[in-house]
Rosetta silent file (secondary structure, phi, psi, omega in degrees, C-alpha in Angstrom):
SEQUENCE: MVDQSLKIFATKLPLEWSDEQVREYFSAQGTVLEVSAFKDNGKSTNHSGLGCAYIKFQSKIEAEEIIKKLSKEVSKPYLATI
SCORE:     score description
SCORE:     0.000 S_00000001
   1 L     0.000  135.643 -178.522    3.359   24.596   -2.682 S_00000001
   2 L   -85.598  134.386  177.695    5.545   21.499   -2.393 S_00000001
   3 L   -73.197  119.573 -178.709    3.852   18.091   -2.429 S_00000001
   4 L   -99.589    6.926 -178.805    4.663   16.377    0.885 S_00000001
   5 L   -72.675  162.062  178.848    2.932   13.091    0.037 S_00000001
   6 E  -145.124  137.686  179.334    4.839    9.825   -0.150 S_00000001
   7 E  -103.988  132.631  175.887    4.055    6.548   -1.854 S_00000001
   8 E  -114.313  160.593  175.875    5.080    3.259   -0.259 S_00000001
   9 E  -113.014  118.912 -178.800    5.195   -0.245   -1.661 S_00000001
  10 E  -111.250  135.923  178.249    3.647   -2.872    0.630 S_00000001
  11 E  -120.314  174.083 -179.604    4.048   -6.619    0.167 S_00000001
  12 L    62.305   32.445  173.473    2.647   -9.755    1.821 S_00000001
  13 L   -84.019  157.046  176.345   -0.903   -8.430    1.720 S_00000001
  14 L   -56.976  134.328 -176.094   -3.783  -10.919    1.439 S_00000001
  15 L   -59.914  -30.081 -175.690   -4.085  -12.005   -2.200 S_00000001
  16 L   -83.829   -3.431 -176.305   -7.828  -11.393   -2.312 S_00000001
  17 L   -69.758  132.920  174.417   -7.609   -7.723   -1.255 S_00000001
  18 L   -89.543  175.393  174.903   -8.992   -5.139   -3.686 S_00000001
  19 H   -54.632  -43.405 -177.384   -7.908   -1.492   -3.863 S_00000001
  20 H   -65.226  -38.000  178.650  -10.740   -0.636   -1.483 S_00000001
  21 H   -68.992  -37.754  175.844   -9.678   -3.260    1.071 S_00000001
  22 H   -63.697  -45.826  178.952   -6.079   -2.028    0.967 S_00000001
  23 H   -58.807  -45.441 -178.967   -7.341    1.551    1.402 S_00000001
  24 H   -60.261  -45.556 -179.131   -9.535    0.533    4.342 S_00000001
  25 H   -62.703  -50.937 -175.363   -6.657   -1.227    6.123 S_00000001
  26 H   -77.131  -21.601  176.544   -4.112    1.558    5.637 S_00000001
  27 H   -66.382  -25.604  175.732   -6.610    4.379    6.292 S_00000001
  28 L   -68.907  -16.907 -177.776   -6.747    3.154    9.878 S_00000001
  29 L  -100.475  -24.494 -176.791   -3.033    4.037   10.001 S_00000001
  30 L  -179.090 -175.940 -177.706   -3.036    7.411    8.221 S_00000001
  31 L   -84.801  108.934 -178.283   -4.486    9.594    5.480 S_00000001
  32 E   -91.796  127.463  178.631   -4.478    7.596    2.235 S_00000001
  33 E   -97.195  -30.561 -172.152   -4.632    9.591   -0.997 S_00000001
  34 E  -158.202  144.967  177.610   -4.295    6.804   -3.550 S_00000001
  35 E  -136.269  140.242  174.897   -4.121    2.988   -3.736 S_00000001
  36 E  -142.025   94.547  178.723   -3.043    0.680   -6.519 S_00000001
  37 E   -81.301  137.945 -179.558   -3.190   -3.018   -5.655 S_00000001
  38 E   -76.141  135.206  178.464   -1.409   -5.327   -8.090 S_00000001
  39 E  -114.256  156.156  176.272   -3.651   -7.785   -9.931 S_00000001
  40 L   -69.614  169.425 -175.980   -2.664  -10.916  -11.830 S_00000001
  41 L   -88.882   13.771  177.339   -2.564  -10.706  -15.604 S_00000001
  42 L    88.113    0.196 -178.282   -5.613  -12.930  -16.039 S_00000001
  43 L   -88.098  -18.604  179.460   -3.617  -16.082  -16.738 S_00000001
  44 L   -81.973  162.964 -178.071   -4.170  -17.700  -13.357 S_00000001
  45 L   -80.739  -24.456 -176.831   -7.290  -19.701  -12.594 S_00000001
  46 L   -98.201   -6.632  176.804   -8.241  -17.814   -9.430 S_00000001
  47 L    48.613   42.223 -179.430   -7.744  -14.244  -10.801 S_00000001
  48 L   -88.531  177.480  174.038   -6.493  -13.072   -7.422 S_00000001
  49 E   -77.849 -178.843 -178.858   -4.285  -10.159   -6.537 S_00000001
  50 E  -105.634    3.318  176.114   -0.554  -10.434   -6.184 S_00000001
  51 E    78.468   20.183  176.689   -0.389   -9.472   -2.502 S_00000001
  52 E  -146.071  159.497 -176.698    1.263   -6.099   -3.005 S_00000001
  53 E  -159.333  156.532  167.158    0.210   -2.518   -3.563 S_00000001
  54 E   -96.373  134.425  177.567    1.329    1.067   -3.829 S_00000001
  55 E  -129.045  123.780  179.778   -0.230    3.287   -1.185 S_00000001
  56 E  -101.330  123.057  179.988    0.165    7.065   -1.328 S_00000001
  57 E  -102.627  155.492 -176.813   -0.065    8.875    2.002 S_00000001
  58 L   -60.715  -36.552 -177.455   -0.751   12.549    2.576 S_00000001
  59 L  -134.803  150.411  177.643    2.590   13.179    4.266 S_00000001
  60 H   -62.166  -43.023 -179.382    6.091   11.733    4.232 S_00000001
  61 H   -60.862  -44.337  178.807    6.234   11.781    8.034 S_00000001
  62 H   -61.200  -45.837 -179.545    2.967    9.854    8.256 S_00000001
  63 H   -62.675  -43.375 -179.721    4.173    7.255    5.735 S_00000001
  64 H   -64.832  -37.393  176.754    7.490    6.761    7.528 S_00000001
  65 H   -65.604  -39.929  179.015    5.698    6.264   10.867 S_00000001
  66 H   -64.917  -41.101  178.019    3.387    3.705    9.276 S_00000001
  67 H   -59.894  -45.752  179.041    6.369    1.814    7.839 S_00000001
  68 H   -60.603  -45.447 -175.924    7.974    1.644   11.288 S_00000001
  69 H   -67.387  -41.937 -172.292    4.729    0.517   12.903 S_00000001
  70 H   -99.847    2.705 -173.956    3.725   -2.109   10.337 S_00000001
  71 L   -61.998  -20.044  176.404    7.111   -3.429    9.231 S_00000001
  72 L   -86.129  -27.618  179.597    6.572   -6.596   11.265 S_00000001
  73 L   -83.598  -49.255 -178.813    3.041   -7.137    9.881 S_00000001
  74 L  -112.360  133.247 -176.275    3.603   -6.188    6.264 S_00000001
  75 E   -51.638  151.148 -174.336    7.040   -6.856    4.839 S_00000001
  76 E   -50.859  108.942  179.442    9.240   -3.810    4.953 S_00000001
  77 E   -66.612  150.368  174.200    7.806   -1.515    2.324 S_00000001
  78 E   -95.002  139.235  177.168   10.128    0.293   -0.014 S_00000001
  79 E   -80.347  135.199  176.776    9.768    4.042   -0.283 S_00000001
  80 E  -138.590  110.985  178.466    9.067    5.323   -3.762 S_00000001
  81 L   -79.784  155.487 -178.805    8.592    9.009   -4.346 S_00000001
  82 L  -105.979    0.000    0.000    6.429   10.182   -7.187 S_00000001
């Protein structure tokens, strides 16, 4: 069976969002399989996130629809297949 999932890269997310908060937001848009929010390297004083994440969706079609829908809210994500 061929994997039809697709991973997108989303930017301009709130800096304080954890993996779970990113998952919660994008799950309202489609079926999220995996989330990886970028964190700072511990050198900053506020130890916040970096405002971007990889989000893996169950299907390519679903991911592409989400990109179209949210491209004005979240900067245009780049598609990255795994």
